C-alpha angles and dihedrals in degrees: 000000000000097000120088123223118235090244094054093048092047093050101040113005092172093063103079121161116246125233123237116247117285094028119225115197129198127211090242091057093050091046087054088056091051089051095055118109105274095245092049091050092050091046092053093046090051092051092051091045095052091050090064110021145034100263092216098049122094124189111222125208129182119213125207128184103225093178118025133197133346096088114162094215123100101222101162095219098048126107090193098064113115087217095070134064106237137145092257113110122211114253133183125242109292120249112261094241092057091051092050091048090053090050091051090053091048091051092048090053093052108268116142098191129046117205122196120198129192125189100232136126081227134328124271112228091248091054092044090058089061092047090051089058090050090053092050093049095047091045088054088061089065095253129128110251130221133172135187111198104152125248117358129221123223111289097018095097090054090054090051090050091051090052089057102259112170102188137020117201119210113150123208085215094200140351123294095253093056097034097093091057090060104032130024103163092077137009138249088247090057088060092049090051092057091047089052092052091049092050093046090053091056097249121138113252123235109188134146138128151248123258127196096051094122094276123140127245087256089057090051092049091047092052091053091047091051090053096044093048096053111119084264120010117242116272088223125034114190113201108199126194108214114257102204109227118202110242096033122101090250094046096113102045118128118238121270116255106272094229090054088054091052090048088055091053091049093048091050091051094050098048096038100039098166097044125098106243109209132206101220135158117013097037093116089067093049123098120234088251093055092048090050089053089052091052089048089052091056108274106145104166134058144174108256123199139060097277139038119192097304104335130078127259131194111281119254096251091054091051093046090052091050091050088053093051093049098039092239124161124214119230 
């Protein structure tokens, strides 16, 4: 068994069992991690983290919506779905020069990766050609590149690879059992198919999920297991805290308990030890103390900048001040 009983951790926290290679996790084992006393869970996550990363280094990414609103999908959390009445206005694909200018600003402020998101079910080939040029131009600035464009068709991942794309983001959002309660316009398997195409094309995978959508702890554990047990775990794992958007079906949900969010970060770190675990949506509503706990639990990546796709994010000066207080170093 990979999981550690509370008694074993309390008596000898340094004696953790080691996974076989490649590791295969079960939902029961990850639930056992969630059930550990909080301090034991954090201690274990820190040990795993320090085996693979500098504990005081945080990778910073900036996210830009290059095409906003009007998406045909019915994701219940999303302000950009054309099916819901939200404050988000539909916008066309941004001109390439504006995207490059935003990337230059992000680089000057200390971001090492520039992520471009478009609200599509999937890109048309004509739209993809424009995105490919964005990737080339941002790559030429010396930044890592990432895009999130929805579901890909055969051959599109290879074109993105040829353009120099470093990462493709396509979150699983939640586990397969709960997926149909959040999204009905496509399936969980559709998401896995795009991740497979990305991986086969030689592009790094960025895939995580959203917590606080009304799912159970078992659903959260199962989502992490599905990510960890991919043929190769994602290089980046964004953990989003739902930002309820008025007008969407999930617009009135209460926030998840903060300690449950930290436990999710810690579990992700333990079962995906070499992945970057990213604090993503919802960070604007988090206190400095909660963010520090997330870093302690193994989060070592974050979105950096005043805006995500359509939701707010802590301003740069606030993040820089927090890094100073904690002695963190941006990479």
